[in-house]
ZAMARGU-4260 file (C-alpha; in steps of 0.2 Angstrom, whole numbers, plus 5000, padded with zeros to 4 digits):
<rodrens>
0) 4944/4987/5120 | 4951/5004/5123 | 4958/5014/5108 | 4975/5008/5101 | 4989/5016/5092
5) 4992/5006/5076 | 5004/5006/5061 | 4996/5002/5045 | 5009/4998/5031 | 5002/4997/5014
10) 5011/4994/4997 | 5000/5007/4988 | 4991/5023/4993 | 4973/5017/4998 | 4965/5031/4989
15) 4955/5034/4979 | 4946/5017/4982 | 4944/5014/4964 | 4953/4997/4962 | 4953/4981/4971
20) 4967/4982/4984 | 4964/5001/4987 | 4945/4998/4990 | 4949/4984/5003 | 4962/4995/5012
25) 4951/5010/5012 | 4937/5001/5021 | 4949/4993/5033 | 4955/5011/5038 | 4937/5017/5039
30) 4931/5004/5051 | 4947/5005/5062 | 4943/5024/5063 | 4925/5021/5067 | 4930/5009/5082
35) 4941/5023/5089 | 4959/5017/5084 | 4973/5029/5080 | 4980/5023/5064 | 4997/5029/5057
40) 4998/5025/5038 | 5014/5023/5030 | 5013/5019/5011 | 5021/5020/4994 | 5015/5030/4979
45) 5021/5025/4961 | 5011/5039/4953 | 5017/5057/4956 | 4998/5062/4957 | 4996/5052/4973
50) 5010/5059/4983 | 5000/5073/4991 | 4990/5067/5006 | 4971/5066/5002 | 4959/5074/5014
55) 4950/5058/5015 | 4965/5049/5022 | 4969/5063/5034 | 4951/5061/5041 | 4954/5042/5044
60) 4972/5042/5050 | 4981/5050/5064 | 4996/5053/5052 | 4999/5048/5034 | 5017/5046/5027
65) 5018/5043/5008 | 5035/5039/5000 | 5038/5040/4981 | 5041/5023/4972 | 5050/5025/4955
70) 5044/5009/4946 | 5060/5009/4935 | 5071/5009/4949 | 5061/4996/4958 | 5060/4985/4943
75) 5079/4986/4941 | 5081/4981/4960 | 5069/4966/4958 | 5078/4959/4942 | 5095/4961/4950
80) 5089/4949/4963 | 5086/4935/4951 | 5101/4925/4957 | 5098/4928/4975 | 5085/4919/4987
85) 5073/4933/4991 | 5057/4935/4982 | 5058/4948/4968 | 5042/4957/4975 | 5051/4961/4991
90) 5065/4969/4982 | 5053/4979/4971 | 5046/4987/4987 | 5062/4987/4997 | 5067/5005/5003
95) 5079/5012/5015 | 5068/5027/5017 | 5053/5017/5022 | 5064/5007/5034 | 5068/5024/5042
100) 5051/5030/5043 | 5045/5014/5051 | 5059/5015/5064 | 5054/5033/5067 | 5036/5029/5069
105) 5039/5015/5081 | 5050/5027/5092 | 5038/5041/5092 | 5021/5033/5091 | 5025/5017/5102
110) 5012/5007/5093 | 5002/4994/5101 | 5002/4984/5085 | 5005/4983/5067 | 4994/4979/5052
115) 5003/4974/5036 | 4993/4976/5020 | 5001/4964/5007 | 5015/4952/5009 | 5028/4964/5002
120) 5027/4976/5017 | 5031/4962/5030 | 5049/4965/5027 | 5047/4981/5038 | 5041/4973/5054
125) 5054/4973/5068 | 5056/4955/5075 | 5049/4961/5092 | 5033/4966/5084 | 5028/4950/5075
130) 5018/4944/5090 | 5007/4960/5088 | 5006/4960/5069 | 4991/4956/5058 | 4995/4954/5040
135) 4981/4956/5027 | 4988/4946/5012 | 4973/4951/5002 | 4976/4939/4988 | 4989/4925/4988
140) 5002/4935/4977 | 5012/4919/4974 | 4998/4911/4965 | 4996/4925/4954 | 5014/4922/4948
145) 5010/4904/4945 | 4995/4909/4934 | 5006/4921/4924 | 5018/4907/4921 | 5004/4897/4914
150) 4999/4910/4901 | 5017/4916/4897 | 5031/4911/4885 | 5049/4907/4890 | 5060/4915/4898
155) 5046/4924/4907 | 5037/4908/4912 | 5052/4902/4921 | 5055/4919/4930 | 5037/4919/4936
160) 5038/4901/4942 | 5054/4906/4952 | 5044/4920/4960 | 5029/4909/4964 | 5040/4897/4974
165) 5050/4910/4983 | 5035/4921/4987 | 5025/4906/4993 | 5038/4901/5006 | 5038/4919/5012
170) 5019/4920/5013 | 5020/4904/5024 | 5033/4912/5035 | 5022/4927/5038 | 5008/4915/5043
175) 5019/4906/5055 | 5027/4921/5063 | 5013/4934/5065 | 4999/4935/5077 | 4987/4932/5062
180) 4986/4932/5043 | 4970/4937/5033 | 4965/4932/5016 | 4949/4935/5006 | 4943/4917/5002
185) 4943/4900/5009 | 4951/4895/4993 | 4966/4907/4996 | 4967/4900/5014 | 4969/4882/5008
190) 4983/4887/4997 | 4994/4893/5012 | 4989/4877/5022 | 5003/4865/5025 | 5004/4849/5037
195) 5003/4854/5055 | 5002/4873/5051 | 4983/4877/5053 | 4981/4875/5072 | 4997/4883/5077
200) 4994/4899/5068 | 4980/4910/5064 | 4973/4910/5046 | 4958/4921/5044 | 4946/4924/5030
205) 4937/4941/5028 | 4927/4943/5012 | 4927/4959/5001 | 4912/4969/5002 | 4903/4981/4990
210) 4894/4997/4994 | 4876/4992/4988 | 4869/5009/4991 | 4882/5017/4979 | 4882/5003/4966
215) 4864/5000/4962 | 4853/5000/4946 | 4849/5017/4939 | 4830/5019/4942 | 4829/5032/4928
220) 4836/5021/4915 | 4846/5035/4907 | 4864/5033/4913 | 4871/5045/4900 | 4863/5059/4910
225) 4876/5057/4924 | 4892/5057/4914 | 4904/5072/4911 | 4903/5081/4894 | 4919/5074/4889
230) 4913/5056/4891 | 4896/5058/4882 | 4903/5052/4865 | 4902/5034/4873 | 4884/5036/4874
235) 4879/5044/4858 | 4873/5036/4842 | 4860/5022/4839 | 4857/5009/4854 | 4868/4994/4852
240) 4871/4979/4863 | 4885/4984/4874 | 4897/4973/4883 | 4907/4981/4897 | 4923/4977/4906
245) 4930/4988/4920 | 4947/4989/4928 | 4964/4997/4929 | 4970/4994/4911 | 4988/4994/4915
250) 4986/4979/4926 | 4993/4963/4918 | 4978/4952/4922 | 4966/4965/4915 | 4976/4967/4899
255) 4977/4949/4896 | 4958/4947/4899 | 4953/4960/4887 | 4965/4955/4874 | 4960/4937/4875
260) 4941/4942/4874 | 4945/4953/4859 | 4954/4939/4850 | 4944/4923/4855 | 4927/4928/4861
265) 4921/4944/4853 | 4923/4938/4835 | 4911/4924/4839 | 4899/4936/4846 | 4900/4948/4832
270) 4897/4934/4820 | 4880/4932/4827 | 4877/4950/4833 | 4886/4962/4821 | 4879/4976/4831
275) 4887/4972/4847 | 4901/4983/4854 | 4914/4980/4867 | 4918/4994/4879 | 4934/4993/4889
280) 4932/5005/4904 | 4947/5010/4915 | 4962/5021/4918 | 4979/5020/4910 | 4976/5008/4896
285) 4992/5000/4890 | 4998/5000/4872 | 4991/4983/4869 | 4974/4989/4875 | 4974/5004/4865
290) 4978/4994/4849 | 4962/4984/4852 | 4952/5000/4846 | 4958/4995/4828 | 4945/4981/4829
295) 4928/4986/4823 | 4916/4987/4838 | 4929/4989/4852 | 4931/5006/4861 | 4943/5011/4875
300) 4938/5025/4887 | 4953/5027/4897 | 4950/5035/4914 | 4932/5039/4919 | 4925/5049/4934
305) 4912/5035/4938 | 4910/5017/4932 | 4892/5016/4936 | 4885/5024/4921 | 4895/5012/4910
310) 4889/4997/4920 | 4871/5003/4920 | 4872/5005/4901 | 4878/4987/4898 | 4868/4973/4891
315) 4881/4961/4898 | 4896/4964/4909 | 4910/4952/4904 | 4924/4947/4916 | 4935/4935/4905
320) 4950/4935/4917 | 4962/4920/4915 | 4973/4926/4930 | 4962/4930/4945 | 4965/4929/4964
325) 4953/4932/4978 | 4936/4940/4976 | 4935/4952/4961 | 4928/4969/4965 | 4924/4972/4947
330) 4912/4957/4949 | 4904/4963/4965 | 4901/4981/4958 | 4893/4975/4942 | 4882/4963/4951
335) 4877/4976/4964 | 4872/4987/4949 | 4860/4974/4943 | 4871/4969/4928 | 4869/4952/4920
340) 4887/4945/4921 | 4897/4932/4911 | 4913/4927/4919 | 4927/4914/4917 | 4929/4901/4931
345) 4945/4910/4937 | 4936/4926/4940 | 4921/4917/4949 | 4931/4904/4959 | 4930/4914/4975
350) 4911/4915/4976 | 4903/4902/4987 | 4886/4895/4985 | 4883/4905/4968 | 4872/4897/4954
355) 4867/4900/4936 | 4853/4910/4943 | 4865/4924/4949 | 4880/4922/4938 | 4885/4913/4921
360) 4902/4905/4922 | 4909/4899/4905 | 4927/4893/4902 | 4928/4890/4883 | 4927/4905/4871
365) 4912/4897/4861 | 4902/4894/4877 | 4906/4911/4883 | 4901/4919/4867 | 4884/4909/4867
370) 4880/4914/4884 | 4883/4933/4880 | 4872/4932/4864 | 4858/4923/4874 | 4858/4937/4887
375) 4857/4950/4873 | 4843/4942/4864 | 4832/4937/4880 | 4827/4953/4889 | 4818/4943/4903
380) 4833/4932/4906 | 4845/4946/4907 | 4834/4956/4919 | 4831/4941/4931 | 4850/4937/4931
385) 4854/4955/4936 | 4841/4956/4949 | 4847/4940/4957 | 4865/4945/4956 | 4861/4961/4966
390) 4852/4952/4979 | 4866/4939/4981 | 4880/4952/4984 | 4869/4963/4995 | 4866/4949/5006
395) 4883/4942/5007 | 4896/4955/5004 | 4895/4969/5017 | 4910/4979/5021 | 4905/4984/5039
400) 4901/4967/5044 | 4916/4959/5037 | 4929/4972/5043 | 4920/4974/5060 | 4926/4956/5062
405) 4943/4961/5056 | 4945/4974/5069 | 4939/4961/5082 | 4954/4951/5076 | 4966/4965/5077
410) 4961/4970/5095 | 4962/4952/5101 | 4979/4950/5093 | 4985/4965/5102 | 4977/4961/5119
415) 4984/4943/5118 | 5002/4950/5117 | 5008/4936/5106 | 4996/4923/5111 | 4988/4913/5097
420) 4970/4914/5094 | 4959/4900/5087 | 4958/4901/5068 | 4943/4911/5063 | 4934/4910/5046
425) 4922/4924/5041 | 4910/4916/5028 | 4902/4924/5014 | 4887/4927/5025 | 4897/4935/5039
430) 4895/4919/5051 | 4910/4912/5059 | 4915/4894/5054 | 4926/4880/5061 | 4944/4880/5059
435) 4951/4877/5042 | 4956/4858/5044 | 4938/4854/5049 | 4931/4863/5034 | 4941/4855/5021
440) 4930/4840/5018 | 4914/4851/5020 | 4909/4868/5013 | 4927/4872/5005 | 4926/4856/4994
445) 4911/4864/4985 | 4918/4882/4984 | 4927/4881/4967
</rodrens>
């Protein structure tokens, strides 16, 4: 197909690619550029430091428009809509300025199609463009709110359940209306399925990838050599069994995970291994996360230039998420670095055909702690698990293969000018599978 002009509407600046949604969006832009398409990016920045257009995005996009998003104002708009019918997430990202920029871009660029990144940006699609719109839902955000309701107290639990129901209806509307909708796992696709829906609309699955050349074990075995001087304090002192968690530490699911681990799992580990330490690695730690440093053996790094030295220094990488959607990039990166990983079922649910040979999955705090201690005390088991984990992700999670198929989908959606395509599923191995309804009784039933 010849080069197309595309609008790419994202709820967050897809750079730097250092957290889940940004990583996926960045690689989508990279592969679209490689195929010769002219992409015009319109996005929000809730951090003043991200309002300047990065050179990396200039290189990938024909144009970049970044609009500021004041989170305080956005939260007020969202909460003011509780008595209405619209999902609060849409109100959070509603913006007259963005509406104006989209109208201007359509008038000046005359795009061949639109790519929506996250359901909250679908509100900006003009009705006439829906037949040429592909929406990457990434994760099913509505399910996240249902998970939050399960781990929250009233009245927040009721608010989260309300958002779950409203947003689920909106997501299903997107799937019915657009040319195609994309998610990261078969499990996510099934959540959106409803009677009579699958064959009349396109639900597509493209897995997240990992740069296995960038994230790889350190052959020198001395990760502290590569960290800036300001971070070396985290590598000084006597060698101790280190447990590492990585992620943006102002994100609610990550905050919940480390607080849960610190309260329920880490004390059990320390009872058997008093020398163990828990290192929380990630930017913008919340007050609750910072307070965890008052617990003996827990340290919080804040922002780091590169997570790889921390992963490579870990005896075990822990992923104790209780709220998790889609494929966790933190898991892919740790496994690609050859780390031995212990995760909750929620964090690992999206991985197909994975076994105890590559990843240890434990639900109860005592079992989670025992698995970690076992790996600390058995070097060969830890090394074998890490090696198998790297082999697994390198074979199954490749950005170019997955998003090459994504670009194929965008191109076919544009060329069909509103015609429906056969539902397509990109498996973990990058092989197309049969439509969703035919998979429900086969491979998908085994996925969780």
